[in-house]
Every structure is written in C-alpha cells, then in structure tokens.
Backbone as ProteinMPNN parsed JSONL, in Angstrom:
{"seq_chain_A": "MKSFEAELRKRMRSRIIFAVCVGVVFIAAFIVKGVPADDWETSVLLGLLIGAELSAARYVAKCRRALKNSEVLEQQHIRETDERNRVIILRTCRAAIRQTLNVLWLAAVVAVFFNRTIYWTLIAVIALVVGLYYALFAYYSRKS", "coords_chain_A": {"N_chain_A": [[60.469, 132.9, 152.18], [59.296, 130.605, 152.979], [58.326, 129.425, 150.656], [60.68, 128.66, 149.41], [61.558, 126.815, 151.244], [59.561, 124.855, 150.981], [60.06, 124.147, 148.32], [62.609, 123.048, 148.599], [62.028, 120.838, 150.209], [60.462, 119.417, 148.37], [62.369, 118.89, 146.357], [64.066, 117.262, 147.839], [62.415, 115.056, 148.387], [62.01, 114.137, 145.744], [64.597, 113.382, 145.067], [65.015, 111.305, 146.867], [63.076, 109.488, 145.95], [64.141, 109.025, 143.403], [66.574, 107.743, 144.156], [65.612, 105.411, 145.361], [64.243, 104.227, 143.2], [66.371, 103.841, 141.379], [67.893, 102.031, 142.87], [66.095, 99.848, 143.013], [65.83, 99.188, 140.277], [68.483, 98.491, 139.588], [68.969, 96.346, 141.362], [66.999, 94.575, 140.488], [67.995, 94.151, 137.921], [70.369, 92.807, 138.526], [69.322, 90.497, 139.681], [67.789, 89.4, 137.579], [69.7, 89.099, 135.528], [71.677, 87.575, 136.763], [74.548, 87.42, 137.062], [78.023, 86.546, 137.619], [80.033, 87.71, 140.42], [82.562, 88.576, 139.692], [82.429, 89.619, 137.195], [82.984, 92.069, 134.663], [81.017, 93.902, 133.753], [79.155, 93.75, 135.81], [80.61, 94.882, 137.871], [80.866, 97.516, 136.942], [78.152, 98.301, 136.863], [77.544, 98.05, 139.579], [79.233, 100.009, 140.627], [78.071, 102.308, 139.483], [75.573, 102.198, 140.739], [76.287, 102.509, 143.468], [77.466, 105.044, 143.319], [75.249, 106.643, 142.522], [73.534, 106.274, 144.707], [75.089, 107.261, 146.864], [75.409, 109.912, 146.046], [72.746, 110.807, 146.11], [72.203, 110.441, 148.852], [73.987, 112.262, 149.98], [72.97, 114.686, 148.989], [70.408, 114.696, 150.157], [71.102, 114.78, 152.862], [72.307, 117.296, 152.939], [70.1, 118.93, 152.344], [68.424, 118.348, 154.538], [69.988, 119.336, 156.641], [69.914, 122.037, 155.995], [67.183, 122.552, 156.275], [66.835, 122.216, 158.996], [68.36, 124.21, 160.17], [68.015, 127.587, 160.264], [69.792, 129.597, 159.462], [71.575, 128.308, 157.709], [69.732, 127.579, 155.805], [68.949, 130.101, 154.846], [71.392, 131.003, 153.765], [71.727, 129.116, 151.71], [69.493, 129.728, 150.171], [70.121, 132.326, 149.315], [72.433, 131.764, 147.847], [71.325, 130.29, 145.735], [69.472, 132.02, 144.575], [70.746, 134.367, 143.939], [71.479, 136.755, 141.503], [73.913, 137.072, 140.156], [75.228, 134.618, 140.517], [73.393, 133.009, 139.167], [73.648, 133.92, 136.519], [76.299, 133.216, 136.013], [76.121, 130.408, 136.192], [74.31, 129.943, 134.094], [75.784, 130.833, 131.822], [77.953, 129.08, 131.984], [76.697, 126.586, 131.604], [75.686, 126.897, 129.001], [78.078, 127.177, 127.537], [79.222, 124.696, 128.103], [77.418, 122.898, 126.886], [77.681, 123.657, 124.199], [80.431, 123.102, 123.74], [80.474, 120.385, 124.259], [78.863, 119.431, 122.166], [80.517, 120.2, 120.03], [82.774, 118.565, 120.471], [81.568, 116.053, 120.219], [80.761, 116.157, 117.509], [83.272, 116.308, 116.264], [84.307, 113.845, 117.1], [82.512, 112.18, 115.768], [83.166, 112.693, 113.114], [85.758, 111.647, 113.024], [85.176, 109.014, 113.731], [83.742, 108.027, 111.563], [85.587, 107.091, 109.78], [86.495, 104.782, 110.912], [84.484, 103.07, 112.131], [81.22, 102.417, 111.323], [79.054, 101.938, 113.007], [79.732, 103.147, 115.435], [79.879, 105.758, 114.508], [77.162, 106.278, 113.744], [75.993, 105.968, 116.235], [77.124, 108.123, 117.636], [76.039, 110.224, 116.116], [73.339, 109.852, 116.738], [73.423, 110.458, 119.472], [74.181, 113.153, 119.335], [71.918, 114.193, 118.022], [69.992, 113.657, 119.976], [70.901, 115.289, 122.125], [70.744, 117.857, 120.954], [68.0, 117.917, 120.358], [66.927, 117.704, 122.951], [67.936, 120.064, 124.025], [66.542, 122.036, 122.498], [63.905, 121.369, 123.172], [63.858, 121.871, 125.933], [64.478, 124.568, 125.811], [62.165, 125.588, 124.549], [60.292, 124.891, 126.511], [61.113, 126.411, 128.788], [60.919, 128.934, 127.684], [58.192, 129.297, 127.389], [57.433, 129.055, 130.037], [58.48, 131.269, 131.308]], "CA_chain_A": [[61.362, 131.826, 152.581], [58.487, 129.385, 153.088], [58.243, 128.786, 149.342], [61.968, 127.997, 149.179], [61.562, 125.64, 152.126], [58.71, 123.857, 150.33], [60.79, 123.698, 147.133], [63.697, 122.189, 149.074], [61.41, 119.562, 150.615], [60.057, 118.745, 147.132], [63.594, 118.368, 145.751], [64.557, 116.169, 148.675], [61.555, 113.894, 148.117], [62.271, 113.611, 144.406], [65.909, 112.715, 145.091], [64.815, 110.029, 147.575], [62.359, 108.611, 145.021], [65.134, 108.647, 142.401], [67.51, 106.781, 144.736], [64.903, 104.147, 145.547], [63.999, 103.656, 141.87], [67.654, 103.36, 140.855], [68.225, 100.817, 143.625], [65.205, 98.755, 142.597], [66.177, 98.799, 138.905], [69.765, 97.803, 139.59], [68.82, 95.055, 142.041], [66.245, 93.728, 139.559], [68.912, 93.767, 136.841], [71.269, 91.789, 139.059], [68.558, 89.26, 139.888], [67.412, 88.855, 136.279], [70.877, 88.683, 134.772], [72.338, 86.509, 137.51], [75.948, 87.349, 136.645], [78.964, 86.354, 138.718], [80.535, 88.938, 141.024], [83.817, 89.011, 139.094], [82.144, 90.088, 135.847], [83.298, 93.486, 134.515], [79.772, 94.654, 133.65], [78.578, 93.807, 137.145], [81.383, 95.865, 138.644], [80.493, 98.849, 136.47], [76.795, 98.571, 137.344], [77.607, 98.24, 141.022], [79.829, 101.328, 140.844], [77.05, 103.307, 139.172], [74.574, 102.137, 141.803], [76.853, 103.109, 144.681], [77.611, 106.469, 143.056], [73.927, 107.28, 142.536], [73.012, 106.25, 146.071], [75.869, 108.191, 147.686], [75.067, 111.264, 145.612], [71.423, 111.115, 146.645], [72.312, 110.547, 150.306], [74.683, 113.526, 150.267], [72.042, 115.776, 148.715], [69.348, 114.662, 151.169], [71.705, 115.258, 154.117], [72.484, 118.742, 152.78], [68.772, 119.537, 152.461], [67.955, 118.219, 155.923], [70.762, 120.272, 157.455], [69.398, 123.369, 155.702], [65.837, 122.685, 156.816], [66.9, 122.268, 160.458], [69.052, 125.415, 160.608], [67.518, 128.697, 159.452], [70.924, 130.334, 158.88], [72.04, 127.529, 156.558], [68.656, 127.69, 154.81], [69.044, 131.433, 154.252], [72.591, 131.033, 152.931], [71.459, 128.334, 150.503], [68.536, 130.504, 149.388], [70.873, 133.421, 148.694], [73.308, 131.164, 146.838], [70.544, 129.829, 144.593], [68.676, 133.077, 143.955], [71.589, 135.506, 143.591], [71.492, 136.907, 140.046], [75.265, 136.878, 139.638], [75.441, 133.167, 140.458], [72.537, 132.462, 138.114], [74.245, 134.257, 135.225], [77.494, 132.381, 135.885], [75.667, 129.042, 135.917], [73.723, 129.944, 132.755], [76.859, 130.909, 130.831], [78.721, 127.842, 132.073], [75.921, 125.513, 130.982], [75.663, 127.123, 127.554], [79.403, 126.855, 126.996], [79.428, 123.256, 128.222], [76.624, 122.229, 125.853], [78.304, 123.916, 122.894], [81.693, 122.38, 123.63], [80.136, 118.959, 124.182], [78.439, 119.179, 120.793], [81.696, 120.299, 119.169], [83.594, 117.357, 120.658], [80.831, 114.935, 119.628], [80.865, 116.282, 116.049], [84.638, 115.935, 115.897], [84.412, 112.397, 117.288], [81.751, 111.528, 114.7], [83.959, 112.799, 111.879], [86.854, 110.676, 113.132], [84.622, 107.662, 113.813], [83.242, 107.567, 110.274], [86.679, 106.398, 109.1], [86.821, 103.537, 111.603], [83.381, 102.167, 112.4], [79.945, 103.087, 111.061], [78.175, 101.807, 114.166], [80.113, 104.207, 116.368], [79.478, 107.005, 113.862], [75.72, 106.471, 113.872], [75.701, 106.147, 117.661], [77.453, 109.512, 117.966], [75.032, 111.079, 115.467], [72.122, 109.735, 117.547], [73.652, 111.217, 120.71], [74.122, 114.572, 118.96], [70.509, 114.509, 117.764], [69.305, 113.656, 121.269], [71.305, 116.475, 122.884], [70.168, 119.03, 120.297], [66.553, 117.851, 120.583], [66.675, 118.023, 124.357], [68.221, 121.49, 124.176], [65.436, 122.822, 121.957], [62.705, 121.084, 123.953], [63.971, 122.63, 127.176], [64.393, 125.986, 125.45], [60.748, 125.878, 124.338], [59.606, 124.789, 127.811], [61.43, 127.553, 129.637], [60.414, 130.15, 127.033], [56.76, 129.406, 127.727], [57.29, 129.155, 131.483], [58.858, 132.627, 131.756]], "C_chain_A": [[60.594, 130.5, 152.69], [58.395, 128.667, 151.743], [59.556, 128.071, 149.014], [62.078, 126.738, 150.03], [60.718, 124.512, 151.521], [59.397, 123.29, 149.089], [61.92, 122.745, 147.521], [63.167, 120.827, 149.517], [60.994, 118.741, 149.386], [61.275, 118.131, 146.439], [64.126, 117.168, 146.522], [63.727, 114.899, 148.443], [61.833, 113.292, 146.751], [63.613, 112.89, 144.348], [65.815, 111.367, 145.814], [64.105, 109.031, 146.664], [63.305, 108.127, 143.924], [66.07, 107.567, 142.936], [66.851, 105.415, 144.915], [64.664, 103.46, 144.203], [65.284, 103.097, 141.255], [68.042, 102.065, 141.56], [67.391, 99.626, 143.191], [65.574, 98.259, 141.198], [67.485, 98.014, 138.874], [69.682, 96.435, 140.259], [68.048, 94.089, 141.15], [67.142, 93.259, 138.415], [69.877, 92.686, 137.301], [70.557, 90.453, 139.234], [68.241, 88.6, 138.544], [68.621, 88.316, 135.533], [71.618, 87.542, 135.455], [73.796, 86.325, 137.145], [76.862, 87.132, 137.852], [79.538, 87.692, 139.197], [81.825, 89.432, 140.378], [83.652, 89.487, 137.65], [82.372, 91.6, 135.769], [82.031, 94.34, 134.47], [79.098, 94.799, 135.012], [79.299, 94.836, 137.996], [81.023, 97.287, 138.237], [79.103, 99.219, 136.973], [76.772, 98.821, 138.851], [78.215, 99.595, 141.373], [78.843, 102.45, 140.56], [75.977, 103.355, 140.251], [75.083, 102.829, 143.056], [77.006, 104.616, 144.499], [76.279, 107.212, 143.123], [73.373, 107.348, 143.953], [73.761, 107.218, 146.982], [75.569, 109.638, 147.331], [73.714, 111.686, 146.179], [71.467, 111.298, 148.161], [72.976, 111.862, 150.714], [73.741, 114.706, 150.068], [70.938, 115.843, 149.767], [69.884, 115.166, 152.505], [71.896, 116.772, 154.082], [71.146, 119.467, 152.941], [68.246, 119.474, 153.886], [68.683, 119.186, 156.847], [70.244, 121.693, 157.239], [68.01, 123.574, 156.308], [65.829, 122.776, 158.339], [67.499, 123.575, 160.969], [68.65, 126.569, 159.691], [68.643, 129.498, 158.813], [71.45, 129.628, 157.631], [71.011, 127.613, 155.438], [68.727, 129.04, 154.098], [70.265, 131.554, 153.341], [72.375, 130.276, 151.619], [70.485, 129.071, 149.592], [69.243, 131.634, 148.648], [71.76, 132.887, 147.578], [72.534, 130.795, 145.574], [69.804, 130.948, 143.874], [69.49, 134.309, 143.57], [71.741, 135.582, 142.07], [72.873, 136.67, 139.452], [75.567, 135.386, 139.498], [74.615, 132.537, 139.349], [73.106, 132.728, 136.721], [75.482, 133.404, 134.978], [77.109, 130.955, 135.519], [75.099, 128.944, 134.495], [74.802, 129.957, 131.672], [77.709, 129.644, 130.821], [77.997, 126.705, 131.365], [75.866, 125.674, 129.472], [76.998, 126.734, 126.918], [79.652, 125.35, 127.037], [78.658, 122.494, 127.141], [77.27, 122.431, 124.478], [79.586, 123.132, 122.716], [81.467, 120.871, 123.551], [79.703, 118.599, 122.766], [79.61, 119.252, 119.821], [82.557, 119.048, 119.255], [82.893, 116.14, 120.049], [80.887, 114.976, 118.1], [82.246, 115.851, 115.579], [84.828, 114.42, 116.019], [83.663, 111.647, 116.191], [82.512, 111.571, 113.385], [85.103, 111.794, 111.894], [86.305, 109.25, 113.075], [84.143, 107.137, 112.466], [84.327, 106.806, 109.508], [86.984, 105.031, 109.705], [85.649, 102.57, 111.708], [82.06, 102.922, 112.211], [78.986, 103.008, 112.245], [78.471, 102.908, 115.184], [79.688, 105.566, 115.807], [77.987, 107.272, 114.057], [75.288, 106.624, 115.325], [75.99, 107.586, 118.086], [76.459, 110.49, 117.341], [73.722, 111.038, 116.256], [72.255, 110.523, 118.85], [73.577, 112.719, 120.425], [72.674, 115.0, 118.74], [69.715, 114.572, 119.067], [69.635, 114.908, 122.07], [70.693, 117.732, 122.28], [68.648, 119.056, 120.5], [66.171, 118.21, 122.01], [66.896, 119.507, 124.628], [67.042, 122.33, 123.697], [64.124, 122.569, 122.706], [62.725, 121.867, 125.27], [63.9, 124.13, 126.925], [62.936, 126.395, 125.264], [59.979, 125.858, 125.656], [59.851, 126.023, 128.653], [61.017, 128.885, 128.997], [58.941, 130.372, 127.359], [56.558, 129.62, 129.208], [57.556, 130.57, 131.966], [57.854, 133.664, 131.373]], "O_chain_A": [[61.164, 129.422, 152.517], [58.386, 127.437, 151.696], [59.545, 126.999, 148.41], [62.621, 125.723, 149.592], [61.122, 123.349, 151.548], [59.325, 122.088, 148.835], [62.155, 121.747, 146.839], [63.774, 119.793, 149.239], [61.156, 117.52, 149.365], [61.222, 116.988, 145.986], [64.578, 116.185, 145.934], [64.277, 113.805, 148.318], [61.887, 112.071, 146.61], [63.745, 111.887, 143.647], [66.465, 110.401, 145.415], [64.485, 107.862, 146.609], [63.277, 106.953, 143.554], [66.333, 106.581, 142.247], [67.469, 104.384, 144.649], [64.859, 102.25, 144.079], [65.28, 102.009, 140.68], [68.473, 101.11, 140.915], [67.913, 98.524, 143.022], [65.624, 97.053, 140.959], [67.578, 96.986, 138.204], [70.266, 95.469, 139.768], [68.399, 92.912, 141.063], [67.061, 92.106, 137.99], [70.172, 91.754, 136.552], [71.132, 89.399, 138.962], [68.405, 87.39, 138.387], [68.581, 87.22, 134.974], [72.129, 86.642, 134.788], [74.244, 85.197, 136.937], [76.511, 87.495, 138.975], [79.527, 88.68, 138.463], [82.153, 90.612, 140.507], [84.643, 89.731, 136.962], [82.004, 92.332, 136.687], [81.984, 95.401, 135.094], [78.539, 95.85, 135.326], [78.672, 95.574, 138.755], [80.89, 98.165, 139.09], [78.896, 100.331, 137.458], [76.06, 99.704, 139.331], [77.764, 100.256, 142.309], [78.781, 103.43, 141.302], [75.526, 104.435, 140.634], [74.377, 103.65, 143.641], [76.712, 105.384, 145.415], [76.195, 108.289, 143.715], [72.807, 108.366, 144.353], [73.143, 107.919, 147.783], [75.483, 110.493, 148.212], [73.566, 112.805, 146.671], [70.836, 112.211, 148.693], [72.564, 112.496, 151.685], [73.714, 115.625, 150.887], [70.575, 116.93, 150.218], [69.193, 115.904, 153.207], [71.67, 117.451, 155.084], [71.075, 120.503, 153.602], [67.681, 120.448, 154.383], [68.072, 119.787, 157.731], [70.147, 122.469, 158.191], [67.703, 124.66, 156.8], [64.908, 123.355, 158.915], [67.186, 124.006, 162.079], [68.91, 126.534, 158.488], [68.464, 130.03, 157.717], [71.737, 130.27, 156.621], [71.368, 127.708, 154.264], [68.58, 129.107, 152.877], [70.179, 132.144, 152.264], [72.785, 130.735, 150.553], [70.636, 129.042, 148.37], [68.977, 131.862, 147.468], [71.836, 133.473, 146.498], [73.039, 130.971, 144.465], [69.535, 130.835, 142.678], [68.957, 135.214, 142.927], [72.091, 134.593, 141.426], [72.988, 136.122, 138.356], [76.099, 134.948, 138.479], [75.085, 131.628, 138.665], [73.051, 131.863, 135.848], [75.694, 132.923, 133.865], [77.713, 130.36, 134.626], [75.373, 127.981, 133.779], [74.739, 129.182, 130.718], [78.136, 129.191, 129.759], [78.61, 125.947, 130.613], [75.987, 124.692, 128.74], [77.037, 126.051, 125.895], [80.231, 124.793, 126.105], [79.186, 121.552, 126.549], [77.388, 121.489, 123.694], [79.814, 122.553, 121.653], [82.194, 120.167, 122.851], [80.129, 117.577, 122.226], [79.69, 118.453, 118.887], [83.015, 118.531, 118.236], [83.541, 115.293, 119.434], [81.044, 113.934, 117.463], [82.371, 115.11, 114.603], [85.432, 113.791, 115.15], [84.118, 110.599, 115.733], [82.507, 110.601, 112.627], [85.384, 111.158, 110.878], [86.902, 108.38, 112.441], [84.137, 105.926, 112.244], [84.01, 105.961, 108.672], [87.657, 104.212, 109.079], [85.794, 101.384, 111.411], [81.819, 103.94, 112.861], [78.19, 103.923, 112.459], [77.553, 103.522, 115.727], [79.196, 106.42, 116.543], [77.595, 108.359, 114.482], [74.323, 107.332, 115.615], [75.201, 108.197, 118.806], [76.08, 111.477, 117.972], [73.068, 112.067, 116.425], [71.306, 111.178, 119.28], [72.974, 113.468, 121.194], [72.256, 116.054, 119.22], [68.864, 115.444, 119.237], [68.736, 115.528, 122.639], [70.18, 118.583, 123.008], [68.08, 120.111, 120.783], [65.204, 118.935, 122.241], [66.137, 120.131, 125.369], [66.591, 123.232, 124.404], [63.317, 123.487, 122.851], [61.717, 122.453, 125.664], [63.332, 124.875, 127.724], [62.517, 127.437, 125.767], [59.117, 126.705, 125.891], [58.909, 126.619, 129.176], [60.79, 129.862, 129.709], [58.506, 131.503, 127.576], [55.61, 130.295, 129.609], [56.934, 131.027, 132.925], [58.036, 134.842, 131.68]]}, "name": "protein", "num_of_chains": 1, "seq": "MKSFEAELRKRMRSRIIFAVCVGVVFIAAFIVKGVPADDWETSVLLGLLIGAELSAARYVAKCRRALKNSEVLEQQHIRETDERNRVIILRTCRAAIRQTLNVLWLAAVVAVFFNRTIYWTLIAVIALVVGLYYALFAYYSRKS"}
C-alpha cells in the first residue's frame, strides 16, 4: 500500500505542476497577445484555462482525501488494481481509438471534396494518433 501511496503523491505533484504550467502559459499568451476581453478567441482560451485548472484542483482534492483516509485510499487502490476494471478500461480505450480513427478517416474523405487544407490537417491528425499509438505500444511492450 505504501507504493500506491507514493504513486498517488507523484501523480498529485505532476497534476499540480501541469496546472501551474498551463496557468503560466495562458497568462503569458494573454499578456503577449493583449486582446480585448470580448474577443472570441480570448473567451475560448479562458474557458480552456478554467477547465484545466478546475480539473486539476478536483484531482488533487481527490488524492488528498485518499491520502488522509486509509479506507478511501484502500478503495481507490482496489478500483485501480482490480483486473476486471483494468480489462474494461483497456477494451474501452482500444475501441475508442479505433472509432476515432474511423471517424477521422471518414471526415478526411469528405473533406477532400471541400477543402484541401482541412483534408491535410485531418491526415496529419490521423498520422499523429497512429504514431502515438505505436510509440506507446512499443513503450509498454518493453516495460512489461
């Protein structure tokens, strides 16, 4: 259980670092760009910033609650290490990646008739997803 506790602390620290980095990048972007508050792009960026920060805060609060209460920590450990849950998550992720690639391919086929820039952007996204998939596959194959 001590190793899971250390892993949870590590995850919590990485999420805090992520939240701080996202905040710094977004604030720097606002300072550099100097856009008015009623600009659509500014609203989207602000929404992404708030979403990332709230998500990180929620995760950190969940981890802290688990680290303070041994029963909650044990329940979370069981939830994460249970083989049935792991198989469900694995199958869900595989299906999601495949369906995402199928939808992107279909969108690329449709986009080629309308705009080449959109077509090539979708092809680049497909290549990135497939490349990331195989890179992670190779990483986890060696790790196991």
